Structures are given as structure tokens and as C-alpha cells.
VMD Tcl script that draws the C-alpha trace (Angstrom):
set ca {
  {-5.11 1.82 -5.46}
  {-5.67 -1.51 -3.81}
  {-8.75 -3.62 -3.22}
  {-9.56 -4.80 0.27}
  {-11.04 -8.22 1.06}
  {-14.55 -6.77 0.75}
  {-13.89 -5.41 -2.74}
  {-13.55 -1.74 -1.77}
  {-10.75 0.30 -3.29}
  {-8.35 2.28 -1.13}
  {-5.82 4.92 -2.11}
  {-2.55 3.92 -0.44}
  {0.08 6.53 0.35}
  {3.71 5.62 0.86}
  {6.15 8.28 2.07}
  {8.93 7.50 -0.39}
  {10.58 8.76 -3.54}
  {9.11 7.99 -6.97}
  {11.95 5.53 -7.69}
  {11.35 3.66 -4.43}
  {7.59 3.69 -5.06}
  {8.17 2.05 -8.45}
  {10.43 -0.54 -6.79}
  {7.76 -1.42 -4.22}
  {5.03 -1.46 -6.89}
  {7.08 -3.84 -9.07}
  {7.72 -6.11 -6.10}
  {4.01 -6.34 -5.21}
  {2.26 -6.28 -8.59}
  {0.17 -9.41 -9.05}
  {0.66 -10.56 -5.46}
  {-1.69 -10.64 -2.52}
  {-0.55 -8.93 0.63}
  {-1.77 -7.66 3.96}
  {-1.25 -3.91 4.15}
  {-1.33 -2.20 7.52}
  {-1.37 1.51 8.06}
  {-3.14 4.47 9.51}
  {-6.32 5.99 8.17}
  {-5.45 9.25 6.39}
  {-8.91 10.53 5.51}
  {-11.03 10.49 2.39}
  {-9.86 11.74 -0.99}
  {-12.44 13.74 -2.89}
  {-10.13 13.62 -5.92}
  {-10.04 9.81 -6.13}
  {-13.39 9.40 -4.29}
  {-11.83 6.77 -2.03}
  {-10.56 6.41 1.54}
  {-6.81 6.87 2.03}
  {-4.30 5.01 4.16}
  {-0.65 5.73 4.95}
  {1.26 2.45 4.60}
  {3.21 1.27 7.65}
  {3.74 -2.47 7.03}
  {3.22 -4.83 4.10}
  {3.20 -8.61 4.58}
  {2.92 -10.86 1.55}
  {0.39 -13.66 1.85}
  {2.56 -16.52 3.01}
  {4.13 -14.53 5.81}
  {7.09 -12.58 4.41}
  {7.08 -8.95 5.58}
  {8.65 -6.35 3.30}
  {11.46 -4.33 4.81}
  {9.83 -0.92 4.52}
  {13.18 0.80 5.21}
  {14.16 -0.13 1.63}
  {11.48 2.18 0.27}
  {12.09 5.27 2.44}
}
mol new
graphics top color blue
foreach p $ca { graphics top sphere $p radius 0.5 }
foreach p [lrange $ca 0 end-1] q [lrange $ca 1 end] { graphics top cylinder $p $q radius 0.2 }
display resetview
């Protein structure tokens, strides 16, 4: 889950293995970033909108190499 700039929570989906997900999560925890992706619908389970992650850019301008997490 992430919060957008308006305070709404989104469920973010990343097509990667659990190990690579944990790597990306560790790299981004506590940081602000711009996350770009495609709308993937609304989750009734989490009661939140969902987005498939395409690109992540840390505030300050450094884009993550998403190939590392595939």
C-alpha cells in the first residue's frame, strides 16, 4: 500500500518474485517516490484502487531500474 499526494491509499502490484519484491520494498521504505503505472481496477478485498507499477522515481530524480525486480 502507498499513499498518494492527496492522502488516498493505493494497492500497488509489481510483477516480480517475492524475493525481488522484498528487495524493492527495502530500497523504498521510508523514502518518497513518484510511482507510475497503469490502473488495474478496484480491489474489494483491500477496498482500494490498484495500480500495476511500471516506473518508480525517487524524489530527487533517480529512477529505479525496474529490470532488477523482474
